[in-house]
N, C-alpha and C positions, 0 to 999 in steps of 0.2 A: 712807532715801535710796538705799542700795545696791540695795534691791528695785526702786526706780523705775529706777535705772540699768540693771539687768539686763533689765528688761522692754523698755526702749528698745533695748538692744543686741541683743536677740533678733530685732528687725526688720532689723538691719543686721549680720549675722554676719561678712561678708567685708569690712567697711568700718571704717576707724578712726572711732570715735565721740568727738568733742570735746564734753564735758559741761560746760556753764557752771555755775560755782560762784563767785559774787561777781565778783571781778576777774580770775578765771582760767578757762581751759578745761582741764579735767582729763581724763586718760585713765587707765584702770584695766586691771589684769591683763595679758593678752598685748598689748593695744593699747599700754599704757604701755611695755612692754619694747621693742616694735617702734619706737615713736616715739622713745624715748630713744636707740636705736641709729641711727636715720635722721637725727635732728635734733641729736644730741649734747647732749641736755638731761639734767638730773639725774633719776635714777630713785630713788624712795623706797619704803618699805614701812610701812604703818600698819594696825594692827588685824589681825584674822584673819577668814577665811571658810572654813568646813569644815576648820578646823585649820591652814589655810595663810595666810601673811601676804598682805595685799592690796597689789599693786604699783601705784604711782601715779607719774604724770609730768604736768606742766602747763605751759601757756604763757600769758603775760599777754594779756588780751583785746585791749588796744590794739596788740599786735604780731601779731595773728592772721594778717593778710594775708601777712606775711613768711614765717611758718612754713607757711602753707597753700601758698604758691607753691613752696616747697622740696619739700613732700610730693607735689604734683602733678607736678613735674618728675621725681620718682623713680617715677612711674607709680601712685601710691597714690590711692585714693578716700577722701573724708572726709565724714562726716555731722556737721553742726553743730547741736548741741542747745542751745536758748536757754531762759532763764527767761521764761515767758509769764504767770505768775500773780503775785499779791501775797503778801507774807509775812503769814501768818495766825497763826503759832504752833501750828498744828495740822497736823503732818506736813510733808513737804518742799514747797518751792515747786513749783508745776506747771511742768513742762518739756515741750518739744516739739521734734522735729527739724524745723527750718525749711527746710533745703535740704541737698542732697548735692552736693558738688563732686567731679567726676571729670575725668580728662584730656580727655574728649571733650565735656564740657558746660560748659566755662568761659565765663563772661560778664563777669567782673570785669575792667575795663580795667587794673587794677593787676597782674593775674596774666597777662594776655595780651600777647604781643609785638605791637607796632603793625602789623607787616608780614606777619604769619602768622595763619592761621585754626586754630581748634581744631575738628576734624571728628570727628563721631560716626558710625560705620558699623555696620550690622547685615548679616550674611551668612547666607543660608539655603541649606542643602544640599538642593536640590530633586530631583525625579524626572527620569529620563532624562538624567542627567549635565548638568543645567542648574542653575546657581546664581542665586539672587536677591540683589540688593544694594539697600540703601537707605542714604542718608547725608545728613547735614545739618550745617550750621554753625548752632548755636543763635543766634549773634549776627547771622547773615545773614538768617535767616527764609526760606530756600529749601530745599525738600526735593527730593532727586534719587533717581531709580530707574533700575535697569538689570537686565537678565538677560544672562548670558554662559555659554558652554560651560564645563564644569568645568576643562578644560585651559587656559583663559584667565584663570582666577580670580587667579592670582599676578600677572599683568600689570595687572589692574584694581586690585587692592589696592595694588600698588607705585606706580601712577600717582596714585591718590587720596590715598595716604599718610594714613590716618585716625589721629587721636590715640588713639582708643579703638575697639576692634572687639568687637561683640557677636556671640556665636554660641550655638547651642542645645545644651542638655545632651544632646540626642538624636542628635548627629552621630556618624558612625562614628569609630573610633579612628584610622584612616588619615587621615581628613579633619582631625581635631583635631591630629594630628602635623604635618600640612601647614601648618596655621595657626601652630603653634608655630615652625616653621622660618621662616615669613614674619616673625614677630615678631623672631626672632633676626637676620634679615637687614636688616629695615627699621625696627625699633623700634616703639613704640606699645604701649599697654596693651590687654589682652584680658580680656573679662568674660563669664562663663558665665551664661546666662539660662535660665529654665524652658522646656521644650520646647513647652508649650501656648501660649506667647506667639507662637510662629512659626506663625500660622494665616492662610491666604490670605483666607478669608471675613472674619475679624476685621480684617485689614489693609485690605481694601477698604472696610469700614464706617468704620474710623477715618479713612481718607483722605477719604472723602466728608464726614464730619463736620468734618474739619480745613479743607477747602476750601469748605465751605458749598455743596456742589453735589449734584445728583442723579445725575450720571454722570461718569465719568473720561474720556469720549471727547474732550472739549475738549483734554485734555493728551495724547491718544493713549496712555493708560495703562491701558486697560480689560483688555487681554489679557496681563497680566503676573502670573500667579498666584504665581510664586516671589518676585518683587519685592514683591508685596503682603504675603506672609508676613514678609519681612524688615522691611517698613515697620511691621507690627503691633508687632513687638518694639521697634523703634526708638522709636516714638511712646510706647509704654508706659514705656520706660526714661526718656525725656525728661520725662514727667509725674512719674515717681517721683523723679527727682533734683531737679527744680525745685519740686516740691510743688504744682503747678498745671498746667493745660493750656497747651500752647505756642500761645497764641492768635495770636501774631504771624506764625506760619508760614502764609502764604496763597498761596504760589506753588509750583508743581510743575514739574519738568523731567525728561524721560525721556532718558537718554543711550543711544545705540546705537553699537556699536563701529565701524560703517561710516560714522559721521558725523564723527568726529574724525580729525585727522592722527595716525597711530600714532607715538608717541614712546616706545619701550620704555625700561625702566630704564637699560639700558646706554647708550642714546643720551643720556638726560638727564644721566647721569654724565659721559660722555666729552666732551660739548659744554659741560660746566660751566655749565649754565643757571642754577641757583640755589645750587650749592655747588661749590667747587673740588675737584679730585681729592684734596686734603689735608683736605677736610671743612670748609673755611672759607667764610664768607659772601661774601667778596670777595677778588680780583676775579672776578666772574662776569658773564654776560650780563645778568642781572637787576639786579645792582648798578650796571651801567653805564646801563641804561635808567631806573632808578628815581630820578627827580628830583621825585617827587610831593610835594605840599605836605601831604597828609593820609595817615593810615594806611589809610583805606578806599580811597584812590586807589591806593596801593601794592599792596594786596591784589587789587584788580581787575586791575591790570597783570600781576601774577604769574599770575592765572587765565588771562588772554588768552595769555600766553606758553606756559603748560603745556597748554592745551586749545584749540589752534587748530582750526578746522573745515576740512574738505576743500572744502565748498561755499564759493564765493568772495564771495557777496553781502555777508556781514558784514564781511569784510576790505576790500571796496571802499568800504563806507559809512565805515569808520574812516579809510581813505585820504583820502576827500573831506573829512571833518571835519578831519583833520590839515592838509590843504592850506589850508582856510579859516582855521584858527587860526594858521598860519604868517604869513598876511597878505602874501604875495608881491605886490608891485606896489601895496601900499597907500600912502597918503600918509604924510608924515613924522610921527613920533611913535611911541608904543608899539604894538608888534604885538599882535593880539588875545590871543595866549597870554600875553604879559607882563602885560597889564592883568588878565586873569582870575587868573593866579597870585598877583598882589598881593592880590586879594580872597580867594583860597582860603587863603592863608597864615594860620595861627592858627585855622583852623576846627576845631570839635570833631568827634569821631568819631560822627556822627549815627547811623550804622548800629548801633554797639554800644549807644549810649544808648537807641535805640528798642527794641532787644531787652530791655534792662533795665527800661524803662518797662512793657513788656508783662508781664514777669515780676515787676514790683513790687519790683525790687532797686535801682532807680536812686537815686543820692545827690543831695542838694540842689545841690552845686556842679556836677554833671554837667548838671542842668536849667538852671542859669544859663548854662553854656557852650553848651547847645543854643539858648537864647534868643538869644545873641549871633550864632550861626551863622544862625539863621532870619532875623535882621534883615538880613543881607547876601545871603542866597540869592537873593532876588528881583532883586538888582542884577547878578548874574553875567551872565545872558542875559535882560534884561527882556522881559516879555510884549509882543508886538507887533513884536519885532525881525524884520526881513524879510531875505530873501536868504540864509538859512542852509541848509546841506545838510540832508537829511532826518534824519540822526542827531542833529545839533545842534538841530533843531527839536523833536524828541521830548524831548531833555534839557532844553531851555528850558521846555517845558510842565511837566515834572515838577519843575523847580526852584522853582516858585512855592510859597511856604510856605502851609500850611493856614490858612484864615481863623480868626483869633481865638486861635491857639495861642500865638504870641509875646506877644500882649497879656495873656493869662492869666498866663503865666510872669512877665511884668514886674510885674503887680499883686500876685502871690502871694508872690514870693520877694525876699529881701534881695539887694542886689548882691553882697555878700560873706557868704554864709551860713556857718553852722558846717558842719564836715565831715560830721557825722552828725545825723540828726533827734533822736536820743536826748539830744543835748547842748543842744537848744533853740537859739534865735537863728537861725531859718530863715525864718519867715513875715514878710513886710514889714508895717510899720505901715500902718494904714488898710484892710487887707484884711478884717479881722474885728473888729467892735466889741467883742465879749466878750474877745477876746485883748488888745486894746488896754487895756481896763479893768483886767484882771488884771496886765498889765505895769506899768500906772501905779502900782499899789500897791507893786510891787517897786522901781520906779525912784525913788519918793519916800521910800524907806527911809532913805537916807543923810541926807536933810534932817531927817527926824523924829528920828533918833538924835542928830544934832548939837544940835538944839533941846533934846532931853531931857537930854543931857549938860550943857548950859549951865544948865538949870533946876535940876538936881540938885546941881550944884556950888554954886549960889547958895543953895539950900535947906539943904544940909548943911554948908556952909562947908569942904568938902573940895576943895582947889584941884586936886589931881592925880587926882580921880575920872575914870574912863573908862567909856564905854558901848561894848561891842564884841560881836562875833559869831564863833562857829566852828561847824563842821558837827556836832560832837559834843554840845555843850551849848547850842547856840542863842544867843539874846541874853542878855547879862549886864552887871551893873555891877561893876567891879573897884575894890576899895579896898585900899590897902596896910596892913600890920600896924600902923603907927604912927598911923593915922587911924581905927581901928576904934571908938574911943570916941565918934566923931561920927556914926556910922551911925544914920539915922532908924529909928523903930520898925517902919515898914511894909516894911523890907527883909527879904527871906527868903533865907537862905544857900543857894547852889546848888553851890558847889565851894570847897574849901580848898586853897590852895597854900602853898608854903614861906614866901613873903614877902607874901602877899596873900590876900584873901577875895573870892569872887565872889557877887553877890546878884542877885535878881530882885524886881521890884515888881509890884503888880497892873496898873499901867498898861503896863509893859514886857511882861508876860505876855500881856495882851490884844493888844498890837500884834504880838507874836511869832506868836500863833496865826493872826492875820489875814495877816501877811506870808508865813509859811511855807506856809500853805494856798494863798495866791495863786501862789507859785512852782510848787507842785506842780500846781495846776489849770491854770496857763499852759502848762506843759510838756505836760500831758495834752491840752490844747486844741490845741496846736501839732501834736502827733502826729496827732490826729484830722483837722485841716485838711490835713495833708500827704497822708494816705490819701485824703481827698476829692479833692485835686488829682490824684492818680494815677488815680482813677476817671474824672475828666473827660478826662485825657490818653489813655485807652484808645480814645476815639472817633477819635483822630488817628493811631493806630499805623500803619494801612495807608498813609496819606498820607505819613507820615514815612519809612516804608520806601521808597516810590517816590522821595522826595526824596534819601534816602541813596544809592540806586543811581545817580541822576543825578549827584550830587556826585562819587561815585567815578569814574564814566565820564568826566566832564569833566576831572577832575584827571589821570587817566591819559592822556587825549588831549592835554592841554596838555604833559605830560611828553614824549610822543612827538614833538610839534611842536617843542619846545625841542631835543630830541636831534637831530632831523632838520636843523635849522638850524645848531646849534652844531657838529655833527660832519660836516656836508656830505653828507647822505644824499639819495637820490632815491626817487621813487615808482615801485614796480615795475609792470610791465604784465602782466596775465594774458591768456593766449591758450589756444585750445582744442587746438592741436596739441601733441604731446609734445615738450618742449624745456626746456633750462636754458641760457639765454643771458645771461651776466653780463659786463659790460664794466667793467674796472678795479675789480674787487671787492676788498674788504679785510676782514680779521678785526677787528671793532670793538674787542674787548677788548685784543688784542695791540697794536693801533694806539694805543689810549689809554695803555697801560702804557709804550710806547716814548716817547710824548710826555711822560709824567710823569717817567720815570727818566733818559732820556738826551737827550731833545729830538730824537731821530731821527725820520725819516719812514718810513712803512710802504710797502713795494713792492707796488703793486696788480697784480693779474693778471686776465686774461680767462679765462672758462670757456665753452666752446661744446659742448653736447651736444644731440643730436636723435635722431629715430627711426633715422637712418642712422649715428649715431655715439653709441652708448650707453655705451661703456666707455673709460676712460683708464687705461693702464698707466703708473704714475708711478714713475720711478727718480731717483736722485740721492743725494748724501751725507747722512749723519746731520747734523742741525742745519741742513740746507739749506732747510727750510720745507715739506716734503711734508705733514706732519700739519697744519700751520697752514693750508695751502692747502685741504686736504680739509675741515677744520672750518669754514673761512670759507664755503665753498659751502653746507654744511648750514645754517649760521646764517643766511645770506641767504635761503635757502628758507623757513626757519622764521619769520623776521621778516616776510617777505611774507605768509605764511599767517595770521599774527596780525593783520595790517592795518597794520603799521608801514611806514615808509620803510626803505630798506636801504642799507648802506655800499657803494655802487657808483656809477659814472657813469651806467649804464643797466642795466636788468634786464628780461628777458622770461621768463616761466615758464609752462609748461603744467601740466596737472593733476598733483598729487602726493598720494599716499595715505599715505606713511610715510617716515620717515627711520630707517634702520638703520645702526648703527656697530659695527665691531670694531676697537677702537683700544687700544693699551697691553696690558700683561700683568701679572698678579699672581696669586699663589696664593690659593685660598680654603681656608685651613686649617680653618675651622670645619666645612666640609662635606667635608673630606678630598679636595679637588680640586687637582691640580697646575696650574701655569701653563698647560701645554699642554692639559690637560683643560678648563680654563675657556675657553681660546681656541677649542677645537673645539666646545664646547657652544654658545657664542655664535654661532659660524659656522653651526652646524646650525640654530639657531633662525632665523637670517636666511634661509637657503636654503628653509626650510619656510614662512616668512611673507611674504617679499618678492614683489612683483608687478611687471608692466611699468611701473607708475606710481610705484614706490618709488625712493628715492635710497639707495644703499648705499655705505658707506665701509668699505673693507678695508685695514687698515694692517699690512703685514709679516706676513701670515698664514703660519703654518707655521714660524716661527722658533724655536718652543719644543721642537723635536725635532731629529733628525739631518738633515743637509743634504739627503740624497736623499729621506727621508720628507717633509720639509717642502716641498721643491720639487715632489714628486709631488702632494701634497695641494693646494698652492697652484694648480698647473695645473688640477687637477680642479675646484676651487672656481671658478676663473675661467671655465672652460668651462661649468659649470652656470649661472653668472650670465649668461653671454653667450648660450648656446644655449637654455636652458629658461626661466629666470626673466625674462631680457631687461630687467632693471632698469637704471636709470641708475647706473653703478658707477664709483667712483674707487678704483683698486686700486694701492696703493703697495707696492713690493717692493724687496728687495736681491738677489733672484734674477735675474741678468741673462739667464738662459735664457728668462725669461718675456717678454723684449722681442721674441722671435720670435712671440709669440702673435698680434699684429695681422696678421701676414702670412697667417695661415690663418683669421682671423675678421674678417669684413667690417665689423662695427660697432665694432671696437676700434681705438684709436690709441695710439701711444707719445708720452708727454710726459716732460720731465725738469726738475728744478730745477737751474738753472745755478750753476756755481762756477768760479773761476779760480785757478790756481796762481801763486804768486810765490816762486820758489826752492823751499824746502821748506814754505812756508806756504800756506794756502788762504784764499781770500776768497769768502764766500757771497754770491751776487748775489740770491738769493731770487726769481728770475724763472722763470716757467713757460714753457718753450720746447718746440717740437715735436721729436719724435724721442727715442730712448733716451739715457741718460747713458753717457758713455764709460768711466767708472770710478767706484769707490765712495768713495775718499778716506778710508778708515777709519783709516789710520795718521796722516794729517794731523790728523784729529779727535782721535785719542788724544794727539797732541802738544799740542794746544790744552788738553786736559784735565790736562796736567802729568805725563804718563807719563814714567818715567825714560828717559834717552837709550839706555842699554844694551838696554832692552826694545824700543825703537823700531828700533834697528839690527838686532836679532835678527829682528824682525817683517818688516823690509824684505827681509832675506836669505831668510827662509822664504817670503815672498810671491812672490819671483822664482822660487824653485824650484817652488812649487806651480803657478804660471802656466805654466812651461815644461813641467812634467809633464802638465798638463791639455791643452796644445796637442798634445802628442805622442800622448796615449793616449785623447783624448775619443772616445767611441763616438757614432756618428750615431744618436741616439735621437729619435723623433718624440714629444715630450711630449704633443702635442695630438691625436693620432690617436684616433678613437673606439675603445673597447674592443671586442674580438670578442664576437659574440653567443654565449651559452652553448649548447653542443651539446644538441639536443633528444633526449629519450629517452622510451621508452614508459612510461606510468604504471605504478607498482607495483600489486600486488594490493590492498594497503591503500588506496592512492589511488583506485583504481577503485571499491572498496567504499564509501569515504567519498563519492565523487561521486554515487553512486547513491542516497544517503539524502536524504530530504526531512524535515528536523528538525521542521518545523511540522505534518507529517501524522502523526507518531508519538505513540503514547500512552507514558506513562512505562514501562510494561512492555515495549513494543516497542523503545523506545530502549535499555533495559538489554540486551535480547536482541541487538540490533545491535552493541552495544559488545563483548559476549562473542564474537560472530562475528568482529569485526575483530581482536580480540586473538589469535584462533587463526591469523590470516593472517600474524602477525609472524614473521620468520625465527627459528629456534631458536638 
């Protein structure tokens, strides 16, 4: 047996191998020690191998999913080895690894969260500083490709957030260290794969086979050799873990960086799209939007939120669909979204069930749930419905269930089948005559035993004689010790107990052979019929995949329609000229929290930015609402881009290509970066990436260093954004010197968050008003925070002295004057020599001679 185990383990050296032995999955050697540590299970030692004790640990087979889920959450991969042969008494039972479960290839609905995907990604370090990417959700059935410059790889991986990342054993050390740093920052497992699997030609062949096509031109994916190399490794790994081809993956999408609205990791974090700044799932923008009835609807909604497109046609189609689902102006009764959500409620996860059908991993109860969902899918948007917007028309077409699928499931399966096929009790009566016959033998067993017991009592005169069954000894007749003298001659002793004897008769033995054989044959027949059912379902996998995507899209659209009506949102208007014109805009998450906690109302504010007014310098007290105002503008822009209605009375938006944010401050201790270094790094990334079509949020830039340094840097960054980048910019600051900025920069204006004093108290009005703030109110805010009175009195005295000193001694410095041009000077001898060299025209020997000549020109 251990020889068999070691042979299997050799094929999975870096994976925990769960080896089925009877009612347990066992682990041995280092696997056992690791599992015992991770799962807190008992570690034992039995026997010896090469003079060393064999470490063992095991988990019960019926509790596998629980332990499997814990291992996957810890980033481990697990190979599951099952007994596939019969007990022969000659050597160990035949065993085989049936599947490998990894963080990126999860399909089991019990291991996956309803609202999140498990993504598998492969990255290829290509030539000319270009990286190839390929990623897939095994349960979604859509493969995606991309190529990106090497310096953009971090942003791509952070945005896609794969659960597992594959990379080649042939990457450079620097590239591998970069991937390790990404793992430390964003999490996810990483798996090393052989270099030969990352082959572009192999990837192209695999993609063509996967799609059943002769060319990749239909997907605009033919000229992506680095992505093809990544796809080769991705598909090979998928087949390796699932034990079969991923036949349900029939769609391909190519992502290009200029097609999506750029949402850097800092933006997704600062806007709290799917996680709060504390790392919690709620309250976030997604948690507010997600009122979907199904897990697949929630997942579609999250994808729309995190991957909005710059081109507006998709967003406009969703807006039209939302407007239709709202049912504005419809007759009395349920609005369309309400009727549809009533039908969507309780639907199964067709998307994941379809993937599990294709991989032959689906459970009987999942198929029954699929049947119930198919029964009502055609009722959602019945065929022939007229007057629908184009998007809803396509959804209505795809929602029609494949002909014959639901009927087959109805005939084949019991309404309440057993959880696993191995337990029997799955196939419905009447579906198979042979199975019905075998079940009849088993079902009539009780009647036969009662009749036999009655006859034997009468024949023997033993009134307390019993005919019974157990799994160890089969059928038997039990007679107590006091009645043994009445036992007939044809009774054969089977077992002796303390107070009784158990016997078998020829008649009972004959029935036992027949009944037990019938049970075994019925179970075997049922397993075979289930496999045949899965074979038939393969023909509908593609249709079920389309239906699942339609289900998810309709559910997400109904959720957005419900949010629009419930929260009082409006449809944004897209225009060609550059502008952000928001009337009575609100921050949706803050507004909802206010309503929940205090019943208060949110103060709405207008935002007007155009080609002639691209920057707002925002001043006002802490807690006044500057950051909330900035975030709400970004959220409204994002919601519009994804196709949702927005929290405003009216909204007009021009083209937007990115949302960049520099908000908040925190040390990055893991990478030895101070608060100020993190601040400057993020600001630099924005200045390098932003364009005139970008929205930039800068919150109190420069506060992490000395006042003069911070003010100087803030003024320089503001000038760069205004003069060079020309992005739409919301620039919040406590440096009142920056309120002079608009006087010298035509596209900038001052606005402030209003507040009012009442004695020594302060009242935050949360209104955005034109002009700069008159003061900061820092001491009043400190008083609200509970600062001791002595500290506040000292601060007031010090503030008065500082303000008086500043008034007397302030130097008239122009913060916003352009820096002087550097003095020109004649080139040095070394510079002249370098300028005269044409590197492409030199031979290696000539290049070496030139290098020596230049060295001689260096000053002694």
